[in-house]
Structure formats: C-alpha cells, structure tokens
N, C-alpha and C positions, 0 to 999 in steps of 0.2 A: 712466453716463458723461454728461458735460455737453456738449451741442452747441448752439450758438447760430447760427442762419443769418442773422437780422436783428438790428440793434441793439436794445437794450432801449428801450422807449418811455418817455416821461415818466411816464405813469401807472404802469408797472411799477416804475420806479425810486422814485417817490413811495410806492408800496405797500411797497417794501422799507424805505424810511426810516421809514414810519409804524409799522413793527413793532419798531423798535430800542428798547433801553432807554436813554433819554436822561437826562442830568442837566443842570442849568441853571447857567450862570455869568452873573453880573451880571443885567441885565434881559432881554437879547435874544440870548444865545449858548447854544446847546445843544452838548453834547459826548457822544459815545458811543465806546466801544471795542467792536468787533465783529470780523468776519473778512472776508477777501476772498472774497466769494461770486461766483457767475457774473454777477449783475447788476453788481457792482462791477468785475470784470475787464473786462466789456464797456465800462464807462465809461472805464476806463484805455486800452482799445484805441482809442477814438474821440475822445480829447482829447490835447492836448499835455501832456506830463508835465514838471514841474520837479523837478530833482534838487537837494536841499539837503545840506549848506550850499552856498551860491552861487546857487541859483536858475536853473541852466542848463536851457534848454528842450530837450526831446528827444521823439522818438516812442518809446514803449515797444517794445522788440524782441520778436519772436515767441517767443524762448526764455523770456523772463520771463513773458509771458502764459500760455505753456504750463505753466511751473512753477507759477504761481498756480492754474491750473485743476487741475493734477495734485494739488497739495497739498489742494485742496478735496475732490476726488474720493476721495482716500486717507483723508479724515477728519482731516487735520492742516492746516486752513486757516491762511494767514498772517494775523496780527493786523492790524487796520485801525483807524486813528484818524479819527473824523469830527468836524468842527467846523462847525456850521450857524449861519449868521448871516443877517440880512435880505438881504444882498447875494448870498448863495449858500452853497455848501457846499464845504469842502475835505476831500478824502479822501487819506490818506497811509499808506504802509506802508514796511517796510524789509526788504531781502533779507538783509543781514548781521546775524546774531544776531536774527532776526526774532521768535522766540518771546517775547523779553523786551520787545518794543516794545508800547506806548509807555511802559510803567511805568518801565523803567530810565532813560529820558530825563528823567523827573521827579525821579529820585533821584540820578543820577550825571552830572555835567557831561561826563565823557569819553564816555558813551553818547549824549549829546545831539549830539555832533559826528559820529556815524556817519552815513553817507550814507542818505538816505531819499528816496522818490519821492512826489510829490503832484500832484493835479490840483485845480483850482478850477472848479466848475460854477456859472455865473451863474444866479441865481434865475429870470430870464426864460426861460432854456433849459428849465427844468423845468416850465413851463406855468403856467396861471392858478390852479391849485389849490395851488401851493407856499406861498403866503402863509397860506392857511387851515390847511394842515397844520403849518406852523411855529408859528402862533399856538396851535393846539390843544396842541402839545407844550410850549410855553412856559408855558401855564396849568396843565399837569398834572405837569411834571417836578419832581423834588426837586432841591435844591441839590447841586452837585457836591461831593465830598469835598475837604477842604482839601489833600489830597495832589496834586490836579490843579492845576497852575499856570494862571494866567490865559492863555487861548489866543485 
C-alpha cells in the first residue's frame, strides 16, 4: 500500500520524469503517456488544479486523490498525459472514461470535450537540474507519432 508522509522532492519527481518513455514534438516539446503514480498524485495534492474545458482552478478533493492512489495500488492506474516544455510540465488526467484518455481525445472531438484535470509545474519549482534533464531527453527522444496532435 502507498503511504506518503512528506511531499515528493524535486529530485524524486525528476527521477520519475527521467524514467518515462518520451517522444518529441517540434524542437522543444516532450510528450509522454504514462499513469498516475504516487509521485504524480502527490504533485496533484500540492498544486492548484485546473479543470478543463474552462480552466477553473480548484484544489483536488481527498476522494479524488484517494481514488487515484487506490487505482494505482489495485494495478489499474489512471492514465496520465505529460507535456514537458522549457517553461515547465503539464500533467493531466481524466476521471470520466479515464482508461481511454488521452488517445480518444486525439481521435474524437466529443471526447476532447470531456472534463479533465491538469496542473502545470513551473520549471523553476523542479530545481536546477530540470534543464539538463529536459535537454537530455530532447536529444534522445524519437519524434512523436502523427496521431498525437501538437500540444
């Protein structure tokens, strides 16, 4: 079972990012589809969340963070879309029809309108090693498949 007493450190979160399978869009954008792991759930707990469409700012309620943790522990983690740019990284997930996210949003305009939650973490917040980590992946990541729209 996952228990986190203190917030995830910058180093821990960068280590998480460093292990993801990134693809590259344009010259300076990385994209990954992974899952809401304990490190990610912790980030959602400690940042304001924007709900799209609309961009309304909220604090993620405890029942949602509990659901994200439970799904991870049960081996059915909620899919997560990560978009990493020089300015920072956006993490987003969806609770409604979550297992299809984000692929259905790329193929179906109706699915793109489903509510999703996202946070944006400024690069400065991730510490001094974030630029080196981003550069490392930009030089090694393969191009994203054409199916992924420009993010």
